[in-house]
C-alpha positions in Angstrom: -64.1 173.2 13.4 -65.9 170.3 11.8 -63.8 167.1 11.6 -66.1 165.0 9.4 -69.4 165.8 7.8 -70.1 162.6 5.8 -71.1 159.1 7.1 -68.6 157.6 4.6 -65.7 159.8 5.7 -62.8 158.3 7.7 -63.3 158.8 11.4 -64.8 157.3 14.5 -67.4 154.5 14.2 -69.4 151.9 16.2 -69.8 148.2 15.5 -72.8 146.4 16.9 -72.1 143.1 18.8 -74.2 139.9 18.6 -77.4 140.0 20.7 -77.3 138.1 24.0 -80.4 136.2 23.0 -79.7 132.8 24.5 -78.3 134.2 27.8 -81.3 136.4 28.3 -83.8 133.7 27.5 -82.1 131.3 29.9 -82.0 134.1 32.6 -85.7 134.8 32.1 -86.6 131.2 32.4 -84.6 130.9 35.6 -86.2 133.9 37.2 -89.8 133.1 36.2 -90.1 135.1 33.0 -90.0 138.7 31.8 -92.2 141.2 33.6 -91.9 144.3 31.3 -92.4 147.9 32.0 -96.1 147.8 33.0 -95.3 145.5 35.9 -92.4 147.7 37.1 -94.5 150.9 36.9 -97.1 149.2 39.0 -94.5 148.4 41.7 -92.7 151.6 42.3 -91.5 151.6 45.9 -89.9 155.0 46.6 -91.4 158.5 46.6 -89.9 161.7 45.2 -91.3 165.1 46.1 -91.7 168.5 44.4 -89.3 171.1 45.7 -87.4 174.2 44.9 -83.9 174.1 43.3 -81.3 176.8 42.7 -80.7 177.9 39.1 -82.0 180.8 37.2 -83.5 178.7 34.4 -85.2 176.1 36.7 -88.9 175.8 36.0 -89.8 172.7 38.0 -87.8 170.4 40.3 -88.1 167.1 42.1 -85.8 165.5 44.7 -85.3 161.9 45.8 -86.2 160.4 49.1 -83.8 161.1 52.0 -81.6 158.0 51.5 -81.0 158.7 47.8 -80.4 162.4 48.4 -77.5 161.7 50.7 -76.1 158.4 49.2 -72.4 158.6 48.6 -72.2 155.2 46.7 -74.6 156.0 43.9 -74.4 159.1 41.7 -77.0 160.3 39.2 -75.7 160.9 35.7 -78.0 160.4 32.7 -81.6 161.4 31.9 -84.1 160.6 29.2 -87.9 161.2 28.8 -90.4 158.8 27.4 -91.3 161.1 24.5 -90.0 158.7 21.9 -90.4 155.5 24.0 -93.2 153.0 24.3 -94.2 154.2 27.7 -96.5 156.6 29.5 -95.8 160.3 28.9 -95.2 161.0 32.6 -92.2 158.8 33.0 -88.5 159.8 33.0 -85.6 157.6 33.5 -82.3 158.5 35.3 -79.0 156.5 35.3 -76.6 156.3 38.2 -73.1 154.8 38.6 -71.7 153.3 41.7 -68.3 154.1 43.2 -67.8 150.8 44.9 -68.2 148.1 42.2 -72.0 147.8 42.2 -72.1 148.8 38.6 -74.8 151.1 37.2 -78.5 151.3 37.5 -81.6 153.0 36.1 -84.4 154.8 38.0 -87.9 154.9 36.6 -89.7 158.0 37.9 -93.4 158.6 37.3 -93.8 162.4 37.6 -97.6 162.0 37.9 -97.4 159.9 41.1 -93.9 161.0 42.1 -93.0 157.4 42.8 -89.9 155.6 41.5 -87.8 152.4 41.7 -84.2 151.5 41.0 -83.3 148.8 38.4 -79.8 147.3 38.2 -78.2 147.1 34.8 -76.6 143.7 34.3 -74.6 141.7 31.8 -76.3 138.3 31.4 -73.9 135.3 31.9 -73.9 131.6 31.3 -71.5 129.4 33.3 -71.8 125.6 33.4 -75.2 126.0 31.7 -76.5 128.1 34.5 -77.7 131.6 33.7 -76.6 134.5 35.9 -75.7 138.2 35.9 -72.8 140.5 36.4 -73.3 144.3 37.1 -72.7 146.5 34.1 -69.7 148.6 35.3 -69.9 151.8 33.2 -70.2 155.5 34.1 -73.6 155.7 32.5 -73.1 159.4 31.9 -76.0 159.6 29.4 -79.0 157.6 28.3 -81.5 157.6 25.5 -84.9 155.8 25.7 -86.1 155.3 22.1 -88.8 153.0 21.1 -88.4 149.6 22.9 -84.6 150.3 23.5 -82.6 152.1 26.1 -79.1 153.1 25.2 -76.5 153.7 27.9 -73.2 155.6 27.5 -70.2 153.5 28.1 -67.4 156.1 27.7 -64.4 154.5 25.9 -66.2 151.2 25.5 -69.0 152.7 23.3 -72.8 152.3 23.9 -74.7 149.5 25.7 -78.3 148.8 24.6 -81.1 147.1 26.6 -84.6 146.2 25.5 -87.2 147.4 28.0 -89.3 144.3 27.5 -86.4 142.3 29.0 -87.1 143.7 32.5 -86.9 140.9 35.1 -88.1 140.7 38.7 -86.1 138.7 41.1 -87.9 136.0 43.1 -88.0 136.1 46.9 -85.3 133.5 47.1 -81.9 135.0 46.1 -81.0 133.2 42.8 -78.7 136.1 41.7 -76.9 138.9 43.5 -78.3 142.2 42.5 -77.0 144.4 45.4 -80.5 144.7 46.9 -82.3 145.5 43.7 -85.6 143.7 43.1 -85.5 144.3 39.3 -82.7 143.9 36.7 -82.4 144.9 33.1 -79.9 142.8 31.0 -77.8 144.3 28.2 -79.0 142.9 24.9 -76.1 144.1 22.8 -73.4 146.8 22.6 -72.0 149.2 20.1 -68.3 149.0 20.4 -66.2 152.1 20.0 -63.7 152.1 17.1 -61.7 154.6 15.1 -60.0 154.6 11.8 -56.2 154.6 11.7 -54.7 157.8 13.0 -57.8 159.0 14.9 -58.5 158.7 18.6 -61.6 156.8 19.5 -64.6 158.9 20.6 -65.4 158.8 24.3 -69.2 158.3 24.7 -69.5 160.4 27.8 -73.2 161.4 27.3 -76.1 160.8 25.0 -79.4 162.3 23.8 -81.9 162.0 21.0 -82.4 164.6 18.3 -86.2 164.4 18.0 -86.3 167.1 15.4 -84.4 165.0 12.9 -86.2 162.7 10.5 -85.4 160.0 11.3 -84.2 160.8 14.8 -80.4 160.9 15.5 -78.3 159.7 18.4 -76.4 162.7 19.8 -73.1 161.9 21.6 -70.3 163.9 23.1 -67.2 163.8 25.2 -66.4 165.2 28.6 -63.0 166.8 28.5 -60.8 169.4 30.2 -58.9 172.1 28.3 -56.2 169.6 27.3 -58.6 166.9 26.0 -60.8 166.5 22.9 -64.4 167.7 23.4 -66.0 166.3 20.3 -69.7 166.1 19.5 -71.3 163.8 17.0 -74.6 162.7 15.6 -75.4 159.1 14.4 -78.3 158.3 12.2 -81.0 155.8 13.5 -82.8 153.4 11.2 -86.5 154.3 11.6 -87.6 150.7 11.0 -85.3 148.7 13.4 -84.6 151.6 15.8 -80.9 150.5 15.6 -78.2 152.8 14.5 -78.0 152.9 10.7 -75.2 150.7 9.4 -73.2 150.3 6.2 -71.2 147.1 5.9 -71.8 146.4 9.6 -70.4 149.8 10.7 -72.3 152.9 12.1 -70.6 156.2 11.3 -71.6 159.7 12.5 -73.3 162.1 10.2 -71.1 164.8 11.6 -68.2 165.0 14.0 -67.3 168.4 15.5 -64.5 169.4 17.9 -66.3 172.5 19.1 -67.6 171.2 22.4 -67.3 173.0 25.7 -64.9 172.4 28.6 -66.3 169.9 31.2 -69.5 169.3 29.2 -71.8 166.9 31.1 -74.6 166.6 28.5 -75.8 167.8 25.1 -79.2 167.9 23.5 -80.4 169.3 20.1 -83.8 171.1 20.0 -85.2 172.9 16.9 -81.7 172.8 15.4 -79.9 174.4 18.4 -77.5 172.7 20.8 -78.0 172.9 24.6 -74.9 171.8 26.5 -74.6 171.6 30.3 -71.4 172.1 32.2 -70.6 171.8 35.9 -68.5 174.0 38.2 -68.2 171.7 41.2 -70.4 170.9 44.2 -71.0 174.5 45.3 -71.4 176.7 42.2 -74.5 176.6 39.9 -74.0 175.1 36.5 -74.0 176.7 33.0 -76.1 175.9 29.9 -74.3 176.7 26.6 -76.7 177.4 23.7 -75.9 177.6 19.9 -73.8 175.4 17.8 -70.4 173.7 18.2 -67.7 176.3 18.4 -70.3 179.1 18.7 -72.1 178.9 22.0 -73.6 181.5 24.2 -73.1 180.9 27.9 -76.0 181.1 30.4 -74.3 181.0 33.7 -76.0 180.1 37.0 -78.8 178.5 34.9 -78.9 175.1 36.7 -78.3 173.8 40.2 -74.7 172.8 41.1 -73.5 169.6 39.5 -75.7 169.4 36.4 -75.3 166.2 34.4 -77.0 164.9 31.2 -79.7 166.9 29.4 -82.8 165.8 27.4 -85.4 167.6 25.4 -89.1 166.8 25.6 -90.7 168.1 22.4 -94.2 167.7 23.8 -93.7 170.3 26.5 -90.6 172.1 25.0 -88.9 171.5 28.4 -85.2 170.6 28.8 -84.7 168.1 31.6 -81.5 167.5 33.6 -80.3 165.9 36.8 -77.7 167.0 39.4 -75.3 164.6 41.1 -73.9 165.8 44.4 -75.2 164.4 47.7 -77.7 166.6 49.5 -77.9 168.7 46.3 -79.7 166.3 44.0 -82.6 167.3 41.8 -84.4 166.2 38.7 -85.3 169.5 37.1 -86.9 171.0 34.0 -86.1 174.3 32.2 -88.3 176.1 29.7 -86.4 176.2 26.4 -87.9 179.6 25.8 -86.0 181.0 28.7 -82.8 180.7 26.6 -84.1 182.6 23.6 
């Protein structure tokens, strides 16, 4: 059932905060200036490898190095390709969250060289006129890399947005604590989750980009069990600013549907069809649900166990996802035609 189908209708909405301009400028000055994406991609320090992965729909798979495959502190969650980003075509980015207060991070993986590096997501701070950072403590269940911006799902808090050009490299002397990460990416602003009176705020559990829409749309959805809401929504994006479209300072969804699936981990729209992943624990392969909200066809055993977010690369017509469980972690692609 569709709850709302008009951007002006009552319902859930997002409100963009002020940008952390002064804090980021001061942090960049303290750390020696921004380095940007090119410098990061020239300094990838870990190596992934091609491998096989379970799942009937898996077309290609990669896995992390031994330490990242078995790590019980950091868990992969979100994925986005560089299809609509200002970056080389071979790059994908994966988000992770930490279970012991280290926050969340991004991993930039170059599929051409199979090298990657972790980047800590941080909130810029200013105390006693000294710039610093705090880890961004969100689940980061989904990410979208669009133009110069990277959006991170913040569940009940909304969406956090970084600008890739703000990438910073820490100097050899430890000016800030980044839990061993050499690079950090500060949050530039956030979209705070709100709801009109009488309606529950949307949980921004996962994100993707509808590349077939003109202009593109931010696709969001909720993880939920059978007793929770499992809503799916699409927010319009301003094609000039690359921000969410706003009216009177508020971003409202084009549509809000309550026809999501149980335990959905990610959702993408390709050629007008929805592709939703769901997990069945650490030992059973995952499912991809294809169709439209409330009318999905289930493709069981399609993915490895523990699938998370999903993203569509329109250049190759591949659906990309990532699995989370230690020793069963893959970045994998599925041919969309397999689901026809």
